[in-house]
C-alpha positions as CSV (number, residue, x, y, z in Angstrom):
1,M,-0.4,-14.9,-9.8
2,D,-0.6,-13.8,-6.1
3,S,1.8,-10.9,-6.7
4,K,-0.1,-9.8,-9.8
5,F,-3.4,-9.9,-8.0
6,I,-2.0,-7.9,-5.0
7,Y,-0.4,-5.4,-7.4
8,Y,-3.5,-4.8,-9.5
9,F,-5.9,-4.9,-6.6
10,S,-3.8,-2.3,-4.8
11,R,-3.8,0.0,-7.8
12,I,-7.6,-0.3,-8.0
13,K,-7.9,0.6,-4.3
14,E,-5.9,3.7,-4.9
15,Q,-8.5,5.0,-7.3
16,L,-11.0,7.1,-5.3
17,W,-13.8,6.8,-7.8
18,I,-14.0,2.9,-7.9
19,R,-16.1,2.3,-4.9
20,P,-18.5,5.2,-5.4
21,V,-19.2,4.0,-8.9
22,L,-19.8,0.4,-7.7
23,F,-22.2,1.6,-4.9
24,C,-24.1,3.9,-7.4
25,L,-24.6,0.9,-9.7
26,F,-25.8,-1.1,-6.7
27,S,-28.2,1.7,-5.7
28,L,-29.6,1.8,-9.2
29,A,-30.1,-1.9,-9.2
30,I,-32.2,-1.7,-6.0
31,V,-34.4,1.0,-7.5
32,Y,-35.1,-1.1,-10.6
33,L,-35.3,-4.5,-8.9
34,A,-38.1,-3.0,-6.6
35,H,-40.3,-2.9,-9.7
36,F,-40.2,-6.7,-9.9
37,A,-41.8,-6.9,-6.4
38,D,-45.1,-5.7,-7.9
39,D,-45.9,-9.1,-9.3
40,N,-44.1,-11.3,-6.8
41,I,-45.4,-10.2,-3.3
42,P,-48.7,-11.8,-2.3
43,K,-51.5,-9.4,-1.6
44,R,-51.9,-10.5,2.0
45,F,-48.3,-9.3,2.8
46,L,-48.8,-5.8,1.3
47,L,-49.1,-2.8,3.5
48,E,-50.5,0.5,2.4
49,V,-47.7,3.1,1.7
50,N,-48.3,6.8,1.8
51,I,-46.7,8.0,-1.5
52,D,-46.3,11.5,-0.3
53,S,-44.3,10.5,2.8
54,L,-42.1,8.2,0.7
55,K,-41.4,11.1,-1.7
56,E,-40.6,13.4,1.2
57,L,-38.3,10.8,2.7
58,L,-36.5,10.5,-0.7
59,T,-36.3,14.3,-1.1
60,T,-34.8,14.7,2.3
61,M,-32.2,12.1,1.4
62,S,-31.3,13.6,-1.9
63,S,-30.9,17.1,-0.5
64,S,-28.8,16.1,2.4
65,M,-26.6,13.4,0.9
66,L,-25.1,15.7,-1.7
67,V,-24.1,18.2,1.0
68,I,-22.6,15.5,3.2
69,A,-20.7,14.0,0.2
70,I,-19.2,17.4,-0.6
71,F,-18.3,17.8,3.1
72,A,-16.8,14.3,3.2
73,M,-14.7,15.0,0.2
74,G,-13.4,18.2,1.6
75,S,-12.5,16.5,4.9
76,M,-10.7,13.8,3.1
77,V,-8.7,16.2,1.0
78,T,-7.7,18.1,4.2
79,A,-6.6,14.8,5.7
80,Y,-4.5,13.9,2.6
81,S,-2.8,17.2,2.8
82,A,-2.1,16.8,6.5
83,A,-0.6,13.4,5.9
84,S,1.8,14.7,3.3
85,N,2.8,17.7,5.3
86,T,3.2,16.1,8.7
87,A,4.5,12.7,7.7
88,T,5.7,12.0,4.1
89,P,4.2,12.4,0.7
90,R,4.9,8.7,0.1
91,S,2.0,7.9,2.5
92,F,-0.5,9.4,0.2
93,S,-1.5,6.2,-1.5
94,L,-2.1,4.5,1.8
95,I,-4.3,7.3,3.0
96,V,-6.3,7.4,-0.2
97,A,-6.9,3.6,0.0
98,D,-8.4,4.0,3.5
99,D,-11.4,1.6,3.5
100,V,-13.7,3.5,5.9
101,S,-13.3,6.8,4.1
102,Q,-13.9,5.3,0.7
103,N,-16.9,3.4,1.9
104,A,-18.3,6.5,3.5
105,L,-17.9,8.5,0.3
106,S,-19.4,5.7,-1.7
107,V,-22.5,5.4,0.6
108,F,-23.1,9.2,0.5
109,I,-22.9,9.5,-3.2
110,G,-24.7,6.3,-3.9
111,S,-27.6,7.3,-1.6
112,F,-27.9,10.6,-3.4
113,I,-28.1,8.8,-6.8
114,Y,-30.6,6.3,-5.3
115,S,-32.9,8.9,-3.9
116,V,-32.9,10.9,-7.2
117,V,-33.7,7.9,-9.4
118,A,-36.3,6.5,-6.9
119,T,-38.0,9.9,-6.8
120,L,-38.2,10.0,-10.6
121,A,-39.6,6.5,-10.7
122,L,-42.3,7.3,-8.2
123,Q,-43.4,10.5,-9.9
124,N,-43.7,8.5,-13.2
125,N,-45.9,5.8,-11.6
126,Y,-43.2,3.2,-12.1
127,Y,-44.3,1.2,-9.0
128,Q,-47.5,-0.4,-7.9
129,E,-48.2,-1.4,-4.3
130,G,-45.6,-4.1,-4.1
131,G,-42.9,-1.9,-5.5
132,Q,-43.8,1.0,-3.3
133,L,-43.5,-1.2,-0.2
134,T,-40.2,-2.6,-1.4
135,L,-38.9,0.9,-2.1
136,L,-40.0,2.1,1.4
137,I,-38.1,-0.8,3.0
138,A,-35.0,-0.2,0.8
139,T,-35.1,3.5,1.7
140,L,-35.3,2.9,5.4
141,L,-32.4,0.4,5.1
142,M,-30.5,3.0,3.1
143,F,-31.1,5.6,5.9
144,A,-29.8,3.1,8.5
145,L,-26.7,2.4,6.4
146,V,-26.0,6.1,6.0
147,I,-26.3,6.8,9.7
148,I,-24.0,3.8,10.7
149,T,-21.5,4.8,8.0
150,F,-21.5,8.4,9.1
151,L,-20.9,7.5,12.7
152,R,-18.0,5.2,11.7
153,W,-16.6,7.8,9.4
154,V,-16.7,10.6,12.0
155,E,-14.5,8.5,14.3
156,R,-12.1,7.7,11.4
157,I,-11.8,11.2,9.9
158,A,-10.8,12.5,13.3
159,R,-7.7,10.3,13.0
160,L,-7.2,10.2,9.3
161,G,-4.1,12.1,8.2
162,R,-2.8,12.5,11.8
163,L,0.8,11.6,12.3
164,N,0.3,8.6,14.5
165,S,-2.4,7.1,12.3
166,T,-0.2,7.7,9.2
167,V,2.8,6.0,10.8
168,D,0.5,3.0,11.7
169,N,-0.7,2.8,8.1
170,I,2.9,2.8,6.8
171,E,4.0,0.2,9.3
172,K,1.1,-2.1,8.5
173,A,1.9,-1.8,4.7
174,T,5.6,-2.4,5.4
175,A,4.9,-5.5,7.6
176,K,2.6,-6.9,4.9
177,A,5.3,-6.4,2.2
178,I,7.9,-8.0,4.4
179,I,5.6,-11.0,5.1
180,N,4.8,-11.4,1.4
181,Y,8.5,-11.2,0.4
182,R,9.8,-13.5,3.1
183,E,7.3,-16.2,2.4
184,N,8.1,-16.2,-1.3
185,P,11.2,-14.0,-1.8
186,L,11.9,-15.3,-5.3
187,Q,8.3,-15.5,-6.5
188,G,8.8,-19.1,-7.6
189,C,12.1,-18.6,-9.3
190,K,15.6,-19.9,-8.7
191,P,18.1,-17.8,-6.7
192,L,20.4,-15.7,-8.8
193,T,24.0,-15.5,-7.7
194,E,25.6,-13.9,-10.7
195,S,24.3,-13.0,-14.1
196,F,25.5,-14.3,-17.5
197,V,28.7,-12.6,-18.7
198,N,28.2,-13.2,-22.4
199,G,24.4,-13.5,-22.5
200,L,21.9,-11.5,-24.4
201,A,21.2,-8.3,-22.4
202,I,17.7,-6.8,-22.5
203,E,17.7,-3.2,-21.5
204,S,14.8,-1.0,-20.2
205,N,13.0,1.5,-22.4
206,D,11.3,3.3,-19.5
207,I,12.2,5.7,-16.8
208,G,10.8,4.8,-13.3
209,Y,10.7,2.2,-10.6
210,V,10.1,-1.5,-10.9
211,Q,6.6,-2.1,-9.5
212,L,5.9,-5.7,-10.6
213,V,8.0,-8.6,-11.9
214,N,5.7,-11.1,-13.7
215,T,7.7,-14.3,-13.2
216,E,5.0,-16.4,-14.7
217,E,5.2,-14.5,-18.0
218,L,9.0,-14.7,-17.9
219,Q,8.8,-18.5,-17.5
220,D,6.5,-18.7,-20.5
221,I,8.9,-16.6,-22.6
222,A,11.9,-18.7,-21.5
223,E,10.1,-21.9,-22.5
224,A,9.0,-20.4,-25.8
225,L,12.6,-19.4,-26.6
226,D,14.2,-22.5,-25.0
227,T,16.5,-20.4,-22.8
228,I,17.2,-19.3,-19.3
229,I,16.4,-15.8,-18.0
230,H,18.2,-13.9,-15.3
231,I,16.4,-11.0,-13.7
232,D,18.9,-8.2,-13.1
233,C,16.6,-5.9,-11.0
234,N,14.4,-6.0,-8.0
235,H,11.2,-4.3,-6.9
236,G,11.9,-0.7,-6.4
237,S,15.0,-0.6,-8.7
238,F,15.2,2.7,-10.6
239,M,15.3,2.0,-14.4
240,V,16.4,4.3,-17.2
241,P,16.7,3.6,-20.9
242,G,19.8,1.4,-21.4
243,K,19.8,0.0,-17.9
244,L,20.0,-3.8,-17.8
245,M,16.7,-5.4,-17.0
246,V,17.1,-9.1,-17.8
247,T,19.7,-11.3,-19.4
248,L,19.1,-14.4,-21.6
249,E,21.5,-17.2,-21.4
250,K,22.1,-17.1,-25.1
251,E,20.5,-15.5,-28.1
252,P,17.6,-17.6,-29.2
253,K,17.8,-19.4,-32.5
254,Q,14.1,-19.1,-33.2
255,G,11.2,-17.1,-32.0
256,W,13.2,-14.0,-31.2
257,D,12.0,-10.8,-32.8
258,D,11.0,-7.2,-31.7
259,E,7.6,-8.4,-30.6
260,M,9.1,-11.0,-28.3
261,K,11.6,-8.4,-26.9
262,A,8.7,-6.0,-26.2
263,R,6.8,-8.8,-24.4
264,L,9.9,-9.5,-22.3
265,Q,10.3,-5.9,-21.3
266,K,6.6,-5.6,-20.5
267,A,6.8,-8.6,-18.1
268,I,8.6,-6.1,-15.7
269,T,6.2,-3.2,-14.9
270,V,7.9,0.1,-14.5
271,G,6.0,3.0,-13.0
272,Q,6.7,6.6,-12.0
273,S,6.7,5.9,-8.3
274,R,7.5,3.0,-6.0
275,V,4.7,1.0,-4.4
276,F,4.5,-0.7,-1.0
277,E,3.5,-4.2,-2.3
278,G,6.5,-6.5,-2.8
279,D,8.9,-3.7,-1.9
280,P,9.8,-3.9,1.8
281,R,12.6,-1.3,1.3
282,F,10.0,1.4,0.3
283,G,8.1,1.0,3.5
284,L,11.3,1.4,5.6
285,I,12.3,4.4,3.5
286,A,8.9,6.0,4.1
287,L,9.2,5.5,7.9
288,S,12.6,7.0,7.9
289,E,11.4,10.0,6.0
290,V,8.8,10.6,8.7
291,A,11.7,10.5,11.3
292,S,13.9,12.8,9.2
293,R,11.1,15.3,8.9
294,A,10.5,15.2,12.6
295,L,14.2,15.8,13.3
296,S,14.4,18.9,11.0
297,P,15.1,22.2,12.9
298,G,11.7,23.6,11.9
299,I,9.8,20.8,13.5
300,N,12.2,19.5,16.2
301,D,10.2,16.5,17.3
302,P,12.6,13.8,18.4
303,G,9.8,11.8,20.0
304,T,8.5,10.9,16.6
305,A,11.9,9.7,15.5
306,I,12.1,7.5,18.6
307,T,8.7,6.1,17.7
308,I,9.9,5.3,14.2
309,L,12.9,3.5,15.6
310,G,10.5,1.2,17.5
311,S,8.7,0.6,14.2
312,H,11.9,-0.4,12.6
313,V,12.7,-2.9,15.3
314,R,9.2,-4.4,14.8
315,M,9.8,-4.6,11.0
316,F,13.1,-6.4,11.4
317,A,11.6,-8.7,14.0
318,Q,8.9,-9.5,11.4
319,W,11.6,-10.2,8.8
320,H,13.4,-12.5,11.2
321,S,10.3,-14.4,12.3
322,T,8.6,-14.9,8.9
323,Q,9.9,-18.0,7.2
324,Q,9.9,-19.0,3.6
325,E,7.1,-21.4,2.6
326,N,7.8,-24.5,0.6
327,I,11.5,-24.0,0.9
328,N,12.4,-27.6,0.1
329,Q,10.1,-27.7,-3.0
330,E,11.4,-27.3,-6.6
331,P,10.5,-23.8,-7.8
332,P,7.8,-23.8,-10.4
333,Y,9.6,-21.3,-12.6
334,D,12.8,-23.3,-13.1
335,R,14.0,-21.2,-16.2
336,V,14.0,-17.9,-14.3
337,F,16.6,-16.7,-11.8
338,M,15.9,-13.8,-9.4
339,P,18.3,-12.1,-6.9
340,Y,17.5,-11.9,-3.2
341,L,17.2,-8.6,-1.4
342,D,20.3,-7.8,0.5
343,P,19.5,-7.2,4.2
344,A,22.3,-4.6,4.3
345,D,20.2,-2.4,2.0
346,L,17.3,-2.6,4.5
347,F,19.6,-1.3,7.2
348,E,20.7,1.6,5.0
349,D,17.2,2.6,4.3
350,A,16.0,2.3,7.9
351,F,18.8,3.7,10.0
352,R,21.2,5.9,8.0
353,P,18.8,8.8,7.6
354,I,18.0,8.8,11.3
355,A,21.7,8.5,12.3
356,R,22.4,11.5,9.9
357,D,19.6,13.8,11.0
358,G,19.6,12.9,14.6
359,A,23.3,12.8,15.2
360,G,23.2,15.8,17.5
361,N,20.4,14.5,19.7
362,I,21.5,12.3,22.6
363,E,18.0,10.8,23.2
364,V,17.6,9.8,19.6
365,M,21.1,8.4,19.3
366,I,20.7,6.3,22.5
367,R,17.5,4.9,21.2
368,L,19.1,4.2,17.9
369,Q,21.9,2.2,19.6
370,K,19.2,0.3,21.7
371,A,17.2,-0.5,18.5
372,L,20.3,-1.8,16.7
373,R,21.3,-3.8,19.7
374,A,17.8,-5.3,19.9
375,I,17.9,-6.3,16.3
376,G,21.4,-7.8,16.7
377,S,20.2,-10.0,19.6
378,M,17.6,-11.7,17.4
379,G,20.3,-14.2,16.3
380,N,19.9,-13.5,12.6
381,E,23.3,-14.0,11.0
382,S,22.4,-11.8,8.0
383,F,21.8,-8.9,10.4
384,S,25.0,-9.1,12.4
385,E,27.5,-7.3,10.1
386,A,25.0,-4.6,9.3
387,V,24.2,-4.0,12.9
388,K,27.9,-3.6,13.8
389,K,28.5,-1.3,10.9
390,H,25.5,1.0,11.7
391,R,26.2,1.1,15.4
392,K,29.8,2.2,14.6
393,D,28.7,4.7,11.9
394,A,26.0,6.2,14.1
395,F,28.5,6.8,17.0
396,A,31.0,8.4,14.5
397,R,28.3,10.8,13.3
398,A,27.3,11.6,16.9
399,K,30.9,12.5,17.9
400,I,31.1,15.0,15.1
401,A,27.6,16.6,15.8
402,M,27.6,16.6,19.6
403,R,29.5,19.4,21.3
404,Y,29.1,18.2,24.9
405,E,31.6,15.6,25.9
406,G,29.3,14.2,28.6
407,D,26.7,13.2,25.9
408,I,29.4,11.5,23.9
409,D,30.7,9.6,26.9
410,L,27.2,8.5,27.8
411,L,26.5,7.3,24.2
412,R,29.8,5.4,24.2
413,E,28.5,3.3,27.1
414,Y,25.6,2.1,24.9
415,V,27.9,1.4,22.0
416,D,30.3,-0.6,24.0
417,E,27.6,-2.9,25.5
């Protein structure tokens, strides 16, 4: 249930229209609820409100908020474009989901809708003294909210889409995915060592990447069919029609039909792109893409690649320090088996692109060796072989790319440490 909630909540956050719509509904509710104050505020608490001043206040808000909302949207689009061009297009979903920017756009549009509706209500004598006073208080509070939101948004928009900010967002998303995976790597299933040889193979009908594995649904299906299910893919796996998705221990004697097969296939969500939630490899890939872009001849920014290597070290340290919860408890989904992620794949995603694209840069290669050495010193046995392999491979690439023997000799000293 946690993975399903995280997945669907993240997809909702990526929709730019969700928060503006919610805030618009909230604004409309304030306008209409103010009418109920007419009969519920005692006369002794009422203050005389100048209707013309209230109308002017609302008119000022309606005329300015629409302009600011358009300006905000233009600035956000510019930031999204900058993030894709300077970092990686894979960061787009993280930038779109920025809370401060979405809140700002929601407040600006919501305030515009509020002021228009409130003005119409006033002009049609919808309020008496109590409603007018309530509307004045609500309008002043709305103005205060707009000012505070604008000040926060100005500070954020100056950094939104900038390379350092984008890298921080990717790193945070990757760290969150690593923590979620490490605490519950099998999502309540049993570990899969090898799949059935003669089982009933269920293949994918879709083209795309695995975004969500609904293990609870798979457990229900396994119980209904009285069988065991092996999951033959992981988050981020690329699926095509005919590729193995899950395997049943044996062909069910009852309950098996096309509808049940479709239900089984839908339990694994396949989308057009990878998502950060539940897929630690995707975050490492995105970080490495930023480094590869920085190392391209047209940009030539080795400092960014060195920064990304520091991010990778932090991510592997997070992997090492996060322990699985309830490791000694019986898994709740005892009829479903899921494979672990191979740490060697994480190293391929994180370090191979940087070793390839930075092979000719001595500063980057030295920092790469230091990063791998730091990860190897964490004492994680699952890292040791991968660290040795990538230190060796990186040095081999550097010997081919570097022309100056002095750089090669210097790098050899770090490899031999």
